[in-house]
N, CA, C and O atoms as a DFTB+ gen file, in Angstrom:
776 C
 N C O
     1  1      69.694      65.105     -31.727
     2  2      68.490      65.833     -32.024
     3  2      67.309      65.137     -31.353
     4  3      67.271      63.908     -31.291
     5  1      66.365      65.893     -30.859
     6  2      65.172      65.359     -30.202
     7  2      63.960      65.621     -31.093
     8  3      63.766      66.731     -31.589
     9  1      63.145      64.577     -31.288
    10  2      61.951      64.671     -32.115
    11  2      60.718      64.319     -31.281
    12  3      60.795      63.530     -30.339
    13  1      59.602      64.906     -31.638
    14  2      58.336      64.524     -31.002
    15  2      57.882      63.203     -31.624
    16  3      57.909      63.039     -32.844
    17  1      57.466      62.267     -30.771
    18  2      57.022      60.952     -31.202
    19  2      55.554      60.789     -30.813
    20  3      55.181      61.038     -29.667
    21  1      54.733      60.376     -31.759
    22  2      53.321      60.146     -31.496
    23  2      53.044      58.662     -31.644
    24  3      53.311      58.075     -32.692
    25  1      52.508      58.056     -30.594
    26  2      52.226      56.624     -30.605
    27  2      50.897      56.304     -31.273
    28  3      50.181      57.187     -31.744
    29  1      50.593      55.017     -31.296
    30  2      49.355      54.520     -31.908
    31  2      48.522      53.805     -30.844
    32  3      49.039      52.970     -30.102
    33  1      47.251      54.131     -30.776
    34  2      46.339      53.509     -29.821
    35  2      45.818      52.193     -30.399
    36  3      45.468      52.113     -31.577
    37  1      45.772      51.176     -29.560
    38  2      45.205      49.880     -29.929
    39  2      43.886      49.716     -29.173
    40  3      43.851      49.837     -27.948
    41  1      42.818      49.444     -29.891
    42  2      41.473      49.382     -29.305
    43  2      41.054      47.923     -29.114
    44  3      40.324      47.367     -29.935
    45  1      41.526      47.307     -28.017
    46  2      41.142      45.928     -27.715
    47  2      39.984      45.941     -26.719
    48  3      39.858      46.873     -25.925
    49  1      39.150      44.921     -26.760
    50  2      37.929      44.882     -25.951
    51  2      38.187      44.982     -24.455
    52  3      37.325      45.467     -23.722
    53  1      39.349      44.537     -23.979
    54  2      39.636      44.554     -22.537
    55  2      40.112      45.907     -22.031
    56  3      40.291      46.086     -20.826
    57  1      40.317      46.853     -22.924
    58  2      40.871      48.144     -22.539
    59  2      39.881      49.072     -21.856
    60  3      38.666      48.887     -21.927
    61  1      40.443      50.080     -21.189
    62  2      39.637      51.096     -20.523
    63  2      39.305      52.238     -21.477
    64  3      39.735      52.251     -22.631
    65  1      38.546      53.176     -20.982
    66  2      38.131      54.305     -21.822
    67  2      38.641      55.639     -21.293
    68  3      38.339      56.684     -21.871
    69  1      39.408      55.623     -20.206
    70  2      39.782      56.894     -19.600
    71  2      41.281      57.155     -19.518
    72  3      41.742      58.230     -19.904
    73  1      42.051      56.183     -19.019
    74  2      43.445      56.461     -18.671
    75  2      44.277      56.925     -19.873
    76  3      44.844      58.017     -19.842
    77  1      44.353      56.120     -20.914
    78  2      45.167      56.472     -22.087
    79  2      44.595      57.702     -22.775
    80  3      45.336      58.596     -23.185
    81  1      43.269      57.742     -22.899
    82  2      42.638      58.892     -23.558
    83  2      43.014      60.192     -22.850
    84  3      43.344      61.179     -23.508
    85  1      42.967      60.204     -21.520
    86  2      43.321      61.437     -20.809
    87  2      44.826      61.675     -20.820
    88  3      45.267      62.824     -20.836
    89  1      45.622      60.602     -20.811
    90  2      47.083      60.736     -20.840
    91  2      47.569      61.438     -22.107
    92  3      48.468      62.276     -22.052
    93  1      46.972      61.092     -23.242
    94  2      47.442      61.655     -24.516
    95  2      46.506      62.720     -25.078
    96  3      46.728      63.226     -26.178
    97  1      45.450      63.065     -24.319
    98  2      44.546      64.115     -24.768
    99  2      43.658      63.693     -25.917
   100  3      43.374      64.487     -26.815
   101  1      43.214      62.438     -25.892
   102  2      42.367      61.902     -26.955
   103  2      40.917      61.991     -26.502
   104  3      40.465      61.164     -25.709
   105  1      40.195      62.964     -26.985
   106  2      38.822      63.188     -26.528
   107  2      37.797      62.455     -27.376
   108  3      36.635      62.358     -26.982
   109  1      38.193      61.942     -28.517
   110  2      37.246      61.290     -29.428
   111  2      37.113      59.795     -29.169
   112  3      36.377      59.120     -29.888
   113  1      37.802      59.256     -28.162
   114  2      37.824      57.807     -27.967
   115  2      36.901      57.333     -26.847
   116  3      36.999      56.177     -26.437
   117  1      36.035      58.159     -26.352
   118  2      35.186      57.778     -25.220
   119  2      34.221      56.647     -25.540
   120  3      33.727      55.987     -24.626
   121  1      33.941      56.409     -26.819
   122  2      33.006      55.365     -27.203
   123  2      33.677      54.024     -27.474
   124  3      32.989      53.038     -27.737
   125  1      34.993      53.965     -27.417
   126  2      35.678      52.700     -27.653
   127  2      36.844      52.552     -26.680
   128  3      37.430      53.546     -26.252
   129  1      37.181      51.302     -26.329
   130  2      38.265      51.106     -25.380
   131  2      39.626      51.439     -25.986
   132  3      39.896      51.150     -27.151
   133  1      40.458      52.043     -25.180
   134  2      41.853      52.323     -25.552
   135  2      42.719      51.433     -24.670
   136  3      43.066      51.806     -23.549
   137  1      43.063      50.259     -25.180
   138  2      43.749      49.251     -24.382
   139  2      45.247      49.508     -24.275
   140  3      45.824      49.374     -23.196
   141  1      45.876      49.873     -25.377
   142  2      47.336      50.056     -25.385
   143  2      47.697      51.274     -26.222
   144  3      47.028      51.599     -27.203
   145  1      48.758      51.930     -25.817
   146  2      49.343      53.015     -26.607
   147  2      50.749      52.566     -26.944
   148  3      51.591      52.431     -26.056
   149  1      51.008      52.332     -28.223
   150  2      52.288      51.799     -28.679
   151  2      53.219      52.931     -29.096
   152  3      52.834      53.841     -29.831
   153  1      54.445      52.850     -28.612
   154  2      55.512      53.771     -29.003
   155  2      56.669      52.935     -29.523
   156  3      57.382      52.301     -28.746
   157  1      56.852      52.933     -30.829
   158  2      57.922      52.142     -31.417
   159  2      57.754      52.002     -32.912
   160  3      56.993      52.734     -33.545
   161  1      58.484      51.040     -33.466
   162  2      58.500      50.852     -34.912
   163  2      57.914      49.493     -35.300
   164  3      58.418      48.832     -36.208
   165  1      56.853      49.083     -34.614
   166  2      56.207      47.817     -34.959
   167  2      55.461      47.992     -36.279
   168  3      54.749      48.981     -36.451
   169  1      55.610      47.047     -37.222
   170  2      54.971      47.193     -38.535
   171  2      53.446      47.313     -38.481
   172  3      52.849      47.906     -39.380
   173  1      52.811      46.765     -37.456
   174  2      51.354      46.836     -37.357
   175  2      50.856      48.221     -36.963
   176  3      49.736      48.596     -37.308
   177  1      51.679      48.986     -36.242
   178  2      51.236      50.307     -35.776
   179  2      52.451      51.166     -35.407
   180  3      52.681      51.446     -34.231
   181  1      53.226      51.581     -36.414
   182  2      54.423      52.376     -36.097
   183  2      54.076      53.778     -35.610
   184  3      53.111      54.397     -36.059
   185  1      54.888      54.253     -34.687
   186  2      54.733      55.634     -34.229
   187  2      55.085      56.581     -35.355
   188  3      55.720      56.196     -36.337
   189  1      54.662      57.830     -35.200
   190  2      55.036      58.882     -36.146
   191  2      56.006      59.823     -35.459
   192  3      55.861      60.144     -34.280
   193  1      56.986      60.252     -36.212
   194  2      57.979      61.189     -35.715
   195  2      57.778      62.520     -36.431
   196  3      57.507      62.555     -37.632
   197  1      57.911      63.598     -35.692
   198  2      57.794      64.926     -36.299
   199  2      59.196      65.496     -36.468
   200  3      59.916      65.707     -35.493
   201  1      59.575      65.742     -37.734
   202  2      60.873      66.354     -38.006
   203  2      60.652      67.601     -38.859
   204  3      59.515      68.039     -39.037
   205  1      61.705      68.157     -39.372
   206  2      61.585      69.435     -40.083
   207  2      60.755      69.328     -41.359
   208  3      60.262      70.337     -41.863
   209  1      60.596      68.110     -41.887
   210  2      59.798      67.952     -43.105
   211  2      58.339      67.609     -42.811
   212  3      57.533      67.508     -43.736
   213  1      57.990      67.429     -41.537
   214  2      56.615      67.073     -41.166
   215  2      56.578      65.744     -40.435
   216  3      57.567      65.341     -39.823
   217  1      55.437      65.057     -40.496
   218  2      55.283      63.761     -39.828
   219  2      55.743      62.644     -40.754
   220  3      55.559      62.690     -41.970
   221  1      56.350      61.638     -40.130
   222  2      56.880      60.513     -40.888
   223  2      56.792      59.272     -40.011
   224  3      56.962      59.355     -38.794
   225  1      56.530      58.133     -40.619
   226  2      56.538      56.871     -39.893
   227  2      57.924      56.656     -39.273
   228  3      58.943      56.912     -39.914
   229  1      57.952      56.190     -38.036
   230  2      59.240      55.914     -37.387
   231  2      60.019      54.855     -38.164
   232  3      61.249      54.891     -38.194
   233  1      59.323      53.924     -38.785
   234  2      59.997      52.907     -39.596
   235  2      60.730      53.564     -40.763
   236  3      61.901      53.273     -41.005
   237  1      60.044      54.448     -41.485
   238  2      60.675      55.155     -42.610
   239  2      61.853      55.997     -42.126
   240  3      62.911      56.015     -42.755
   241  1      61.666      56.692     -41.007
   242  2      62.743      57.530     -40.468
   243  2      63.984      56.686     -40.166
   244  3      65.102      57.081     -40.499
   245  1      63.785      55.519     -39.534
   246  2      64.929      54.672     -39.182
   247  2      65.577      54.055     -40.420
   248  3      66.789      53.839     -40.442
   249  1      64.776      53.770     -41.453
   250  2      65.353      53.281     -42.711
   251  2      66.256      54.340     -43.341
   252  3      67.309      54.018     -43.893
   253  1      65.840      55.601     -43.257
   254  2      66.614      56.697     -43.830
   255  2      67.757      57.155     -42.918
   256  3      68.731      57.746     -43.384
   257  1      67.631      56.877     -41.615
   258  2      68.618      57.344     -40.626
   259  2      69.003      56.219     -39.676
   260  3      68.773      56.334     -38.472
   261  1      69.585      55.135     -40.183
   262  2      69.863      53.990     -39.307
   263  2      70.843      54.308     -38.176
   264  3      70.825      53.636     -37.145
   265  1      71.677      55.296     -38.347
   266  2      72.633      55.623     -37.281
   267  2      71.929      56.203     -36.055
   268  3      72.535      56.291     -34.987
   269  1      70.667      56.597     -36.187
   270  2      69.910      57.101     -35.036
   271  2      69.733      56.020     -33.973
   272  3      69.480      56.328     -32.808
   273  1      69.863      54.765     -34.368
   274  2      69.720      53.656     -33.426
   275  2      70.958      53.456     -32.556
   276  3      70.882      52.779     -31.531
   277  1      72.078      54.023     -32.940
   278  2      73.313      53.858     -32.183
   279  2      74.101      52.641     -32.628
   280  3      73.532      51.645     -33.075
   281  1      75.393      52.733     -32.503
   282  2      76.273      51.668     -32.992
   283  2      76.082      50.359     -32.234
   284  3      76.018      49.296     -32.851
   285  1      75.991      50.419     -30.912
   286  2      75.852      49.186     -30.126
   287  2      74.551      48.462     -30.464
   288  3      74.538      47.240     -30.613
   289  1      73.456      49.218     -30.587
   290  2      72.174      48.618     -30.949
   291  2      72.262      47.962     -32.319
   292  3      71.795      46.837     -32.503
   293  1      72.853      48.654     -33.273
   294  2      72.928      48.121     -34.637
   295  2      73.784      46.870     -34.701
   296  3      73.493      45.969     -35.488
   297  1      74.836      46.792     -33.887
   298  2      75.671      45.592     -33.875
   299  2      74.907      44.402     -33.310
   300  3      75.061      43.278     -33.787
   301  1      74.084      44.649     -32.295
   302  2      73.371      43.547     -31.663
   303  2      72.057      43.196     -32.361
   304  3      71.718      42.018     -32.480
   305  1      71.308      44.210     -32.828
   306  2      69.959      43.972     -33.335
   307  2      69.764      44.321     -34.801
   308  3      68.675      44.114     -35.336
   309  1      70.784      44.843     -35.464
   310  2      70.615      45.267     -36.848
   311  2      69.962      46.637     -36.888
   312  3      70.000      47.382     -35.909
   313  1      69.373      46.960     -38.008
   314  2      68.801      48.294     -38.198
   315  2      67.317      48.355     -37.820
   316  3      66.529      49.025     -38.488
   317  1      66.947      47.657     -36.754
   318  2      65.572      47.692     -36.269
   319  2      65.561      48.138     -34.816
   320  3      66.489      47.838     -34.065
   321  1      64.527      48.847     -34.422
   322  2      64.346      49.224     -33.032
   323  2      63.988      47.959     -32.264
   324  3      62.987      47.321     -32.592
   325  1      64.770      47.568     -31.250
   326  2      64.598      46.251     -30.642
   327  2      63.527      46.165     -29.558
   328  3      63.428      45.135     -28.890
   329  1      62.730      47.198     -29.361
   330  2      61.705      47.127     -28.340
   331  2      60.474      47.928     -28.757
   332  3      60.513      48.743     -29.679
   333  1      59.393      47.666     -28.048
   334  2      58.147      48.387     -28.255
   335  2      57.634      48.765     -26.869
   336  3      57.334      47.893     -26.053
   337  1      57.536      50.052     -26.612
   338  2      56.994      50.530     -25.351
   339  2      55.478      50.564     -25.465
   340  3      54.926      51.132     -26.408
   341  1      54.811      49.946     -24.490
   342  2      53.347      49.935     -24.480
   343  2      52.871      50.487     -23.150
   344  3      53.374      50.109     -22.091
   345  1      51.908      51.374     -23.212
   346  2      51.219      51.818     -22.009
   347  2      49.832      51.196     -22.083
   348  3      49.117      51.371     -23.069
   349  1      49.455      50.468     -21.033
   350  2      48.205      49.729     -21.028
   351  2      47.188      50.368     -20.099
   352  3      47.539      50.940     -19.068
   353  1      45.928      50.262     -20.479
   354  2      44.798      50.601     -19.628
   355  2      43.922      49.360     -19.616
   356  3      43.178      49.107     -20.564
   357  1      44.010      48.588     -18.544
   358  2      43.333      47.298     -18.453
   359  2      42.079      47.456     -17.601
   360  3      42.155      47.669     -16.391
   361  1      40.932      47.348     -18.249
   362  2      39.667      47.429     -17.521
   363  2      39.095      46.047     -17.250
   364  3      38.449      45.832     -16.225
   365  1      39.327      45.111     -18.161
   366  2      38.827      43.748     -18.029
   367  2      40.018      42.798     -18.113
   368  3      41.065      43.170     -18.641
   369  1      39.872      41.578     -17.600
   370  2      40.989      40.638     -17.650
   371  2      41.495      40.409     -19.077
   372  3      40.709      40.276     -20.015
   373  1      42.814      40.367     -19.220
   374  2      43.435      40.090     -20.514
   375  2      43.383      38.606     -20.795
   376  3      43.207      37.790     -19.890
   377  1      43.535      38.272     -22.047
   378  2      43.608      36.876     -22.442
   379  2      44.916      36.267     -21.942
   380  3      45.874      36.978     -21.640
   381  1      44.935      34.964     -21.863
   382  2      46.160      34.265     -21.513
   383  2      47.111      34.383     -22.696
   384  3      46.702      34.191     -23.842
   385  1      48.358      34.693     -22.433
   386  2      49.323      34.909     -23.497
   387  2      50.477      33.924     -23.379
   388  3      50.994      33.676     -22.290
   389  1      50.862      33.380     -24.497
   390  2      52.039      32.528     -24.594
   391  2      52.978      33.181     -25.588
   392  3      52.577      33.508     -26.705
   393  1      54.217      33.371     -25.191
   394  2      55.172      34.044     -26.066
   395  2      56.196      33.049     -26.595
   396  3      56.686      32.202     -25.849
   397  1      56.522      33.152     -27.887
   398  2      57.474      32.222     -28.501
   399  2      58.914      32.574     -28.126
   400  3      59.195      33.661     -27.621
   401  1      59.808      31.636     -28.383
   402  2      61.229      31.948     -28.299
   403  2      61.587      32.783     -29.530
   404  3      60.782      32.894     -30.454
   405  1      62.773      33.364     -29.549
   406  2      63.203      34.153     -30.706
   407  2      63.211      33.273     -31.963
   408  3      62.752      33.701     -33.022
   409  1      63.725      32.062     -31.847
   410  2      63.795      31.154     -32.995
   411  2      62.395      30.792     -33.497
   412  3      62.156      30.790     -34.704
   413  1      61.464      30.485     -32.580
   414  2      60.092      30.159     -32.978
   415  2      59.426      31.345     -33.676
   416  3      58.720      31.173     -34.669
   417  1      59.657      32.550     -33.148
   418  2      59.048      33.744     -33.742
   419  2      59.576      33.988     -35.148
   420  3      58.807      34.306     -36.055
   421  1      60.880      33.840     -35.334
   422  2      61.463      34.055     -36.664
   423  2      60.905      33.051     -37.670
   424  3      60.510      33.430     -38.772
   425  1      60.872      31.766     -37.293
   426  2      60.372      30.727     -38.193
   427  2      58.885      30.908     -38.480
   428  3      58.452      30.797     -39.627
   429  1      58.098      31.189     -37.430
   430  2      56.660      31.367     -37.600
   431  2      56.319      32.572     -38.458
   432  3      55.414      32.516     -39.291
   433  1      57.054      33.674     -38.249
   434  2      56.826      34.891     -39.025
   435  2      57.122      34.640     -40.501
   436  3      56.330      35.012     -41.366
   437  1      58.250      34.015     -40.787
   438  2      58.613      33.734     -42.176
   439  2      57.636      32.756     -42.826
   440  3      57.301      32.900     -44.002
   441  1      57.179      31.762     -42.063
   442  2      56.233      30.779     -42.619
   443  2      54.904      31.442     -42.971
   444  3      54.327      31.161     -44.022
   445  1      54.415      32.326     -42.090
   446  2      53.140      32.999     -42.386
   447  2      53.299      33.997     -43.533
   448  3      52.373      34.183     -44.323
   449  1      54.459      34.635     -43.631
   450  2      54.724      35.511     -44.777
   451  2      54.719      34.706     -46.069
   452  3      54.134      35.126     -47.067
   453  1      55.376      33.543     -46.045
   454  2      55.455      32.699     -47.237
   455  2      54.064      32.230     -47.679
   456  3      53.820      32.042     -48.871
   457  1      53.161      32.043     -46.721
   458  2      51.783      31.633     -47.039
   459  2      50.922      32.808     -47.478
   460  3      49.786      32.623     -47.915
   461  1      51.465      34.022     -47.362
   462  2      50.715      35.205     -47.773
   463  2      49.686      35.681     -46.757
   464  3      48.753      36.399     -47.118
   465  1      49.838      35.292     -45.489
   466  2      48.896      35.725     -44.456
   467  2      49.204      37.178     -44.114
   468  3      50.317      37.497     -43.696
   469  1      48.223      38.055     -44.290
   470  2      48.419      39.489     -44.041
   471  2      48.682      39.751     -42.559
   472  3      48.168      39.043     -41.693
   473  1      49.485      40.772     -42.278
   474  2      49.773      41.148     -40.884
   475  2      48.502      41.489     -40.120
   476  3      48.451      41.325     -38.901
   477  1      47.487      41.956     -40.814
   478  2      46.239      42.362     -40.168
   479  2      45.215      41.229     -40.070
   480  3      44.141      41.421     -39.499
   481  1      45.529      40.059     -40.615
   482  2      44.614      38.921     -40.599
   483  2      44.442      38.436     -39.158
   484  3      45.431      38.208     -38.461
   485  1      43.194      38.277     -38.708
   486  2      42.932      37.866     -37.323
   487  2      43.418      36.448     -37.032
   488  3      43.562      36.075     -35.868
   489  1      43.672      35.652     -38.071
   490  2      44.174      34.298     -37.860
   491  2      45.694      34.243     -37.768
   492  3      46.263      33.190     -37.483
   493  1      46.348      35.370     -38.008
   494  2      47.810      35.398     -37.978
   495  2      48.304      35.267     -36.546
   496  3      47.786      35.923     -35.643
   497  1      49.305      34.418     -36.339
   498  2      49.886      34.204     -35.022
   499  2      51.125      35.069     -34.820
   500  3      51.301      35.657     -33.753
   501  1      51.980      35.152     -35.828
   502  2      53.263      35.856     -35.699
   503  2      53.213      37.177     -36.459
   504  3      53.296      37.197     -37.687
   505  1      53.076      38.274     -35.729
   506  2      52.968      39.596     -36.353
   507  2      54.336      40.220     -36.621
   508  3      54.437      41.219     -37.333
   509  1      55.385      39.633     -36.053
   510  2      56.752      40.083     -36.307
   511  2      57.691      38.923     -35.990
   512  3      57.236      37.861     -35.566
   513  1      58.990      39.112     -36.188
   514  2      59.946      38.019     -36.014
   515  2      60.604      38.015     -34.640
   516  3      61.612      37.343     -34.426
   517  1      60.024      38.771     -33.713
   518  2      60.637      38.878     -32.386
   519  2      59.893      38.080     -31.334
   520  3      58.677      37.898     -31.397
   521  1      60.663      37.611     -30.364
   522  2      60.059      37.005     -29.179
   523  2      59.498      38.148     -28.339
   524  3      59.634      39.308     -28.729
   525  1      58.892      37.869     -27.240
   526  2      58.192      38.918     -26.511
   527  2      58.631      38.994     -25.041
   528  3      57.801      38.832     -24.146
   529  1      59.900      39.235     -24.786
   530  2      60.259      39.426     -23.373
   531  2      59.574      40.692     -22.884
   532  3      59.475      41.675     -23.618
   533  1      59.104      40.667     -21.651
   534  2      58.357      41.810     -21.147
   535  2      58.875      42.260     -19.796
   536  3      59.401      41.471     -19.011
   537  1      58.716      43.535     -19.550
   538  2      58.971      44.119     -18.252
   539  2      57.753      44.985     -17.960
   540  3      57.300      45.741     -18.820
   541  1      57.232      44.876     -16.760
   542  2      56.050      45.659     -16.422
   543  2      56.382      46.629     -15.305
   544  3      57.002      46.262     -14.306
   545  1      55.963      47.867     -15.486
   546  2      56.064      48.885     -14.457
   547  2      54.662      49.435     -14.272
   548  3      54.103      50.037     -15.189
   549  1      54.089      49.233     -13.090
   550  2      52.718      49.682     -12.845
   551  2      52.702      51.188     -12.620
   552  3      53.446      51.710     -11.789
   553  1      51.852      51.875     -13.363
   554  2      51.670      53.317     -13.201
   555  2      50.529      53.612     -12.243
   556  3      50.321      54.763     -11.859
   557  1      49.785      52.578     -11.853
   558  2      48.697      52.690     -10.881
   559  2      48.530      51.300     -10.263
   560  3      49.269      50.379     -10.610
   561  1      47.564      51.140      -9.350
   562  2      47.316      49.821      -8.766
   563  2      47.022      48.829      -9.886
   564  3      46.281      49.141     -10.818
   565  1      47.606      47.627      -9.794
   566  2      47.473      46.664     -10.874
   567  2      47.724      45.267     -10.329
   568  3      48.682      45.049      -9.587
   569  1      46.877      44.332     -10.691
   570  2      47.059      42.932     -10.321
   571  2      47.498      42.157     -11.551
   572  3      46.911      42.298     -12.624
   573  1      48.532      41.340     -11.395
   574  2      49.032      40.524     -12.489
   575  2      49.188      39.096     -11.998
   576  3      49.815      38.856     -10.966
   577  1      48.635      38.170     -12.717
   578  2      48.788      36.752     -12.396
   579  2      49.802      36.168     -13.356
   580  3      49.756      36.423     -14.560
   581  1      50.727      35.375     -12.811
   582  2      51.795      34.810     -13.629
   583  2      52.046      33.378     -13.188
   584  3      52.325      33.126     -12.016
   585  1      51.951      32.455     -14.107
   586  2      52.233      31.065     -13.796
   587  2      51.038      30.346     -13.185
   588  3      49.918      30.858     -13.209
   589  1      51.278      29.159     -12.638
   590  2      50.237      28.310     -12.077
   591  2      50.595      27.899     -10.656
   592  3      51.765      27.900     -10.273
   593  1      49.572      27.548      -9.879
   594  2      49.797      26.871      -8.610
   595  2      50.330      25.474      -8.937
   596  3      50.314      25.054     -10.094
   597  1      50.798      24.763      -7.921
   598  2      51.223      23.379      -8.143
   599  2      49.991      22.516      -8.420
   600  3      48.865      22.905      -8.112
   601  1      50.218      21.365      -8.994
   602  2      49.111      20.450      -9.283
   603  2      48.378      20.090      -7.994
   604  3      47.148      20.036      -7.983
   605  1      49.107      19.845      -6.915
   606  2      48.485      19.493      -5.633
   607  2      47.600      20.631      -5.130
   608  3      46.510      20.380      -4.615
   609  1      48.051      21.877      -5.271
   610  2      47.242      23.023      -4.826
   611  2      45.978      23.170      -5.671
   612  3      44.909      23.482      -5.146
   613  1      46.101      22.946      -6.972
   614  2      44.927      23.046      -7.846
   615  2      43.938      21.926      -7.522
   616  3      42.729      22.156      -7.490
   617  1      44.449      20.713      -7.282
   618  2      43.561      19.608      -6.910
   619  2      42.827      19.908      -5.608
   620  3      41.636      19.618      -5.489
   621  1      43.524      20.485      -4.634
   622  2      42.884      20.835      -3.356
   623  2      41.772      21.860      -3.576
   624  3      40.706      21.749      -2.971
   625  1      42.005      22.850      -4.429
   626  2      40.987      23.868      -4.722
   627  2      39.787      23.240      -5.412
   628  3      38.646      23.532      -5.055
   629  1      40.029      22.382      -6.396
   630  2      38.933      21.729      -7.112
   631  2      38.151      20.789      -6.193
   632  3      36.922      20.745      -6.247
   633  1      38.859      20.043      -5.357
   634  2      38.199      19.095      -4.453
   635  2      37.389      19.787      -3.369
   636  3      36.494      19.173      -2.789
   637  1      37.678      21.041      -3.084
   638  2      36.944      21.786      -2.057
   639  2      35.538      22.172      -2.512
   640  3      34.716      22.583      -1.694
   641  1      35.255      22.044      -3.803
   642  2      33.936      22.409      -4.338
   643  2      33.346      21.192      -5.042
   644  3      33.866      20.762      -6.072
   645  1      32.282      20.642      -4.505
   646  2      31.682      19.445      -5.112
   647  2      31.356      19.606      -6.594
   648  3      31.459      18.645      -7.357
   649  1      30.964      20.811      -7.010
   650  2      30.612      21.011      -8.417
   651  2      31.823      20.890      -9.341
   652  3      31.670      20.701     -10.548
   653  1      33.012      20.999      -8.779
   654  2      34.227      20.909      -9.605
   655  2      34.897      19.532      -9.514
   656  3      36.002      19.347     -10.022
   657  1      34.248      18.592      -8.884
   658  2      34.802      17.243      -8.727
   659  2      35.158      16.590     -10.066
   660  3      36.203      15.945     -10.154
   661  1      34.324      16.733     -11.121
   662  2      34.723      16.136     -12.406
   663  2      36.058      16.678     -12.926
   664  3      36.844      15.943     -13.523
   665  1      36.303      17.965     -12.694
   666  2      37.588      18.529     -13.115
   667  2      38.733      17.989     -12.266
   668  3      39.825      17.742     -12.776
   669  1      38.486      17.807     -10.972
   670  2      39.521      17.243     -10.096
   671  2      39.885      15.836     -10.554
   672  3      41.060      15.471     -10.596
   673  1      38.871      15.053     -10.896
   674  2      39.119      13.689     -11.376
   675  2      39.920      13.721     -12.678
   676  3      40.834      12.920     -12.871
   677  1      39.573      14.643     -13.561
   678  2      40.283      14.785     -14.839
   679  2      41.741      15.135     -14.600
   680  3      42.635      14.522     -15.183
   681  1      41.984      16.126     -13.736
   682  2      43.365      16.529     -13.446
   683  2      44.140      15.402     -12.772
   684  3      45.349      15.268     -12.966
   685  1      43.437      14.591     -11.977
   686  2      44.108      13.479     -11.301
   687  2      44.726      12.472     -12.257
   688  3      45.649      11.749     -11.883
   689  1      44.223      12.417     -13.497
   690  2      44.725      11.439     -14.475
   691  2      45.627      12.066     -15.534
   692  3      46.110      11.372     -16.428
   693  1      45.859      13.391     -15.434
   694  2      46.635      14.081     -16.467
   695  2      47.755      14.911     -15.846
   696  3      47.751      15.218     -14.654
   697  1      48.701      15.257     -16.694
   698  2      49.696      16.249     -16.273
   699  2      49.011      17.607     -16.267
   700  3      47.959      17.775     -16.884
   701  1      49.596      18.571     -15.579
   702  2      49.023      19.915     -15.540
   703  2      48.950      20.513     -16.944
   704  3      47.979      21.192     -17.279
   705  1      49.973      20.265     -17.767
   706  2      49.986      20.789     -19.139
   707  2      48.843      20.188     -19.962
   708  3      48.165      20.907     -20.697
   709  1      48.626      18.878     -19.843
   710  2      47.531      18.230     -20.585
   711  2      46.169      18.749     -20.120
   712  3      45.287      19.025     -20.933
   713  1      46.013      18.878     -18.802
   714  2      44.761      19.368     -18.238
   715  2      44.466      20.781     -18.729
   716  3      43.349      21.079     -19.151
   717  1      45.457      21.632     -18.671
   718  2      45.284      23.017     -19.110
   719  2      44.897      23.059     -20.586
   720  3      43.979      23.785     -20.968
   721  1      45.591      22.286     -21.413
   722  2      45.284      22.259     -22.848
   723  2      43.851      21.788     -23.082
   724  3      43.140      22.366     -23.904
   725  1      43.417      20.742     -22.368
   726  2      42.045      20.247     -22.539
   727  2      41.011      21.298     -22.147
   728  3      40.011      21.469     -22.844
   729  1      41.237      21.996     -21.052
   730  2      40.282      23.015     -20.616
   731  2      40.253      24.168     -21.615
   732  3      39.178      24.641     -21.982
   733  1      41.418      24.621     -22.054
   734  2      41.479      25.771     -22.954
   735  2      40.919      25.459     -24.343
   736  3      40.428      26.357     -25.027
   737  1      40.989      24.201     -24.760
   738  2      40.511      23.819     -26.087
   739  2      39.097      23.249     -26.077
   740  3      38.561      22.905     -27.130
   741  1      38.489      23.149     -24.896
   742  2      37.147      22.571     -24.792
   743  2      36.119      23.487     -25.452
   744  3      36.259      24.710     -25.445
   745  1      35.082      22.870     -26.024
   746  2      34.012      23.672     -26.622
   747  2      33.105      24.217     -25.513
   748  3      33.197      23.804     -24.357
   749  1      32.238      25.141     -25.888
   750  2      31.418      25.855     -24.913
   751  2      30.490      24.927     -24.143
   752  3      30.285      25.132     -22.947
   753  1      29.914      23.901     -24.797
   754  2      29.000      23.005     -24.097
   755  2      29.731      22.162     -23.059
   756  3      29.191      21.886     -21.988
   757  1      30.955      21.753     -23.375
   758  2      31.746      20.988     -22.401
   759  2      32.086      21.857     -21.196
   760  3      31.990      21.415     -20.051
   761  1      32.487      23.101     -21.467
   762  2      32.777      24.018     -20.374
   763  2      31.549      24.233     -19.500
   764  3      31.659      24.270     -18.274
   765  1      30.385      24.374     -20.118
   766  2      29.149      24.589     -19.359
   767  2      28.853      23.381     -18.483
   768  3      28.410      23.546     -17.346
   769  1      29.089      22.150     -18.991
   770  2      28.868      20.936     -18.194
   771  2      29.820      20.892     -17.004
   772  3      29.427      20.487     -15.910
   773  1      31.065      21.304     -17.209
   774  2      32.022      21.307     -16.093
   775  2      31.616      22.335     -15.062
   776  3      32.295      22.491     -14.046
């Protein structure tokens, strides 16, 4: 059986105002960014499925109809949909993202649940128990940066600009991981001085 599935829009500051809105016919979103359109059973924003009884959360539908996931999926992943399809409209640079391993995600999710941290709390790190393997398919022109240059290449770039010499000196005494952590955790006044 085929059902109509309606996704959920995520309004993050880096999102655009046109692509997703026009893709799904959302005319009321012109005043706020539509960064992602989620299609799946994520607890933070589950899709809705239209069946003969009306609209229903995809999570509820799968709880009532676990065989809809297929036998192979259920053997490997249990009675949960193992992926979340996202369509992105990126207008501004995204934040740097670090994804946990499956084991880290499971432990972190359970620990935050045990502490009573709400799924919607902005301080929450683990919104579900899954790791985040990703595959990207560009639907339009898109630039994606992944990973780092070598330490030698970064030092050459920093040394080429006299104003960045203090950072070059700092990197010269640290591993790339330590340097990155120091820059990312620096307060605003330190960043301004650099």
